[in-house]
C-alpha positions, 0 to 999 in steps of 0.5 A: 484534472490531475497534476502529475509533475516531473521532478529531479529524483535523488536516486541510488548509484547503479552499483548500490541500488539492490542493496539500498532498495527496501520494503516499505517501513510499515510491512515489518516491525522494528525487530524484523527491520533490525534483522534485515539491516544486520548485514546491510549498512546500505539498506534504506531501512536505516532511513525509513525505520531509523530506530534500527540504529538506536537502542532496542528499548527506544520508543519508535516515535521518539524524536531521536528516531527522526533526527537519526533518519535525517542524519542517515539520509544525509550521510548516504547522499554525502557518501556518494550512494546517491545521484540527483538528476539535473532536470525534472524527469519522469521515471517508469517503474516496473516490478515482476513477481512470479511472472506478472508485471505491474508498471507505473509512472514515478512523479510528484502529485499535488497536495492541492489535488489531495485537498480538493479530492482530485486524489480520492481516498477510501480509508480512514487514517490513525492519528499516531501513524500520521504524526509519525510520518509527519515527523519523518517527512518534516525532519528529513525534508524529503519524501522517501516512500512513494504513494501508490496511486491508480487511475482509469487507464488512458491508452495514450499514456499507456502507449507512451510508457509501453514504447519507452520500456523498449529502451535500456533501463537504468536499473534492473535487479532482483530482490531477495524475495525474488521480485524484479525491479526495473526502472527507466528514466524518461529524459526526452523533453517532448515526451515529458511535456506530452505526458504532463499534458495527457495527465490533465485529461485524467479526472481522478487519481485514487490512493491504492496504498499509502493513506497515512503517507499521503495525509502526512505529506499534505500536512507537511506541505501546509506546515511549510506554507505557513512557515513561508511568508509568501509561496507560489504553489510551485515549491517542491513542498507542494508536491509529494512522491507517487507512483501512478499505475493504470487500473489495468496493471494492478492486482488486488490480493485477498486479505484474509481473517482469523479469529481467536475463539467462537465467542463462547459457542460450541462448534455446532451452535456456531455452524447453526448460526452461520447457516442462517445467513450463508449456505454452508458446504463441507469441502475435502480441499482448501477453499480459495473463493473463485467468485464474489460473495463466497468465502472459505472457512477453516474450523477444526481441521475442516474446510467449508465453502460459505455462500452469502444468501440473498437479502443479507446485503444491499447489492446497490451499496458499494460498501455493503456489497463488499465481501469484507462487509458481508462477512463483518456484518453477517458473521464476525459482528453478530456471531463472533462479537467482533464489533470493531475489527480495527480495535479487537484483539481477537481478530488477525488479518493475513495477506493473501501472499501468505497463502491458505496454509497460514490460515490453517496453521493459525487456526490450529495453533493460537487462533480458532477459525479462519476465513479466506476471502475473494479479493476486493477489485480495483473497480470496487476501490474506485466506486467507493472512493467516487461515492465518498464512502470509506472501505472497511479496514483491511479490505485490500492487499497489494503485491508486489509493493514498491520499494523505498529508497529508489526515488527521493523527493527533496523539498 
């Protein structure tokens, strides 16, 4: 039974929303963020990446960054850029990118659901990134970036949301990247109660994106519990900001790879070894895989189609049968020597949103060989989470990404 709780959002005044809304903190580095905020004092990156308002040589994990984040958030609220709803509400958030929309319900999820595995995970987290978000959330006393959740579609929930979006939205704007953002507020008490009840029939929620943010929110919740002599479980720190999308709404993009060298092999030696596990066919055009267990490979101005041979993976194992696992276990590790792709400096990962031209550019400049992937599916994610397994790193890329700053959950 999933707890998806309405909350009193602190959200932008309508006239500022398009200036405030910002991409998630972890999709750009500090230099890129400084450039993004240069002409926009309202950008939420002043909160989510507060180092942009401090000297350029500051460590992004310095305590002063988190203090500045709190100061900037408080100032935005005090300056009247935000309004807080009087009663707990749900919010419907739709994004439209290149004609395709995804629509989810903004609410608060339970830290106990996370601990008890009602909210399922499929990725490992890194300690330094967890600590960063713990410090950010704890200092701001707020969740500022929503966790991206998914669930197996419930038609009754979808029907309510589909009817609600026929109403007038509270926000409707297009960001600089061309993605439209539309928000409706569910302010009818009966509808709020009905949705809350319907989510009790949703057995599991799955983290699609935001493993570090969710882990950090949960740990801050436990810190706050320890600081409070008695707690009821109803305090706001027991819940964290989320957007829940039915699985039918999501599209996972490919997450491609490019490698710096051929691990000391000549082109001919490399292709010979690849041919042991894959059927290799030259292509006169770019190769964007159209089905599972096929891959594109770009090497020395030539595209190849790779097809996994029978017997090189276990089709019953939800992790081993993933294309990212097949490539890692049968090519990247044994042939190119990429033993741990999370730590190796010889491999880079390129989101599918960048396109195949970027794979060509990298292989023709600072790298050597690139691989295009068939996207991991939402069902793959759920199957792996249900089995208690962990996905290989850089398996999924979701677009469009929810904007930060549209909803703040204070505790």
